[in-house]
C-alpha positions, 0 to 999 in steps of 0.5 A: 500500500502507498502510505502517507509518507510516499509520493504516489506519483513517484511510486508509480514512476518507479513501478513503471520502470520496473514493469518495463525492465521485467517485461524485457527480461521475463516477458517471453512467458507473457507475450501480451504483457511483454508487448504492453506491460502498462496496459496489461497491468492496468487491466489486471488492476481493473479485474481485481475487484471483479473476481471474488478469488482476490478478495478471499485471498486477500482476507487469508493473507491478512489473517495469516501474514499481516499484523497491526492495521489491516486495511479492508479489501475495498481500501486496498483496491482503492489504493491500487486505483490511485496507483493506476491513475498515476500510471495512466499519466506516465508517457509510454 
């Protein structure tokens, strides 16, 4: 999650650079992602709240791994949407 101390635009810029590097080195296993890592990542983010499996897995992850504050699934998806909004502003 992007915490208050992080600049969301900077996190998005870093994520975009990592996406491009990963697509270049690992994209052969996922041709659509290799061709358009940003577009495929944005499609994945859009699909997360539509699939109950993600919500269930998130709940299990929190139960088993997370200590302290546990943002609910809706809050986590909202944070991903903020990241996606910033990613959309980065030139390809």
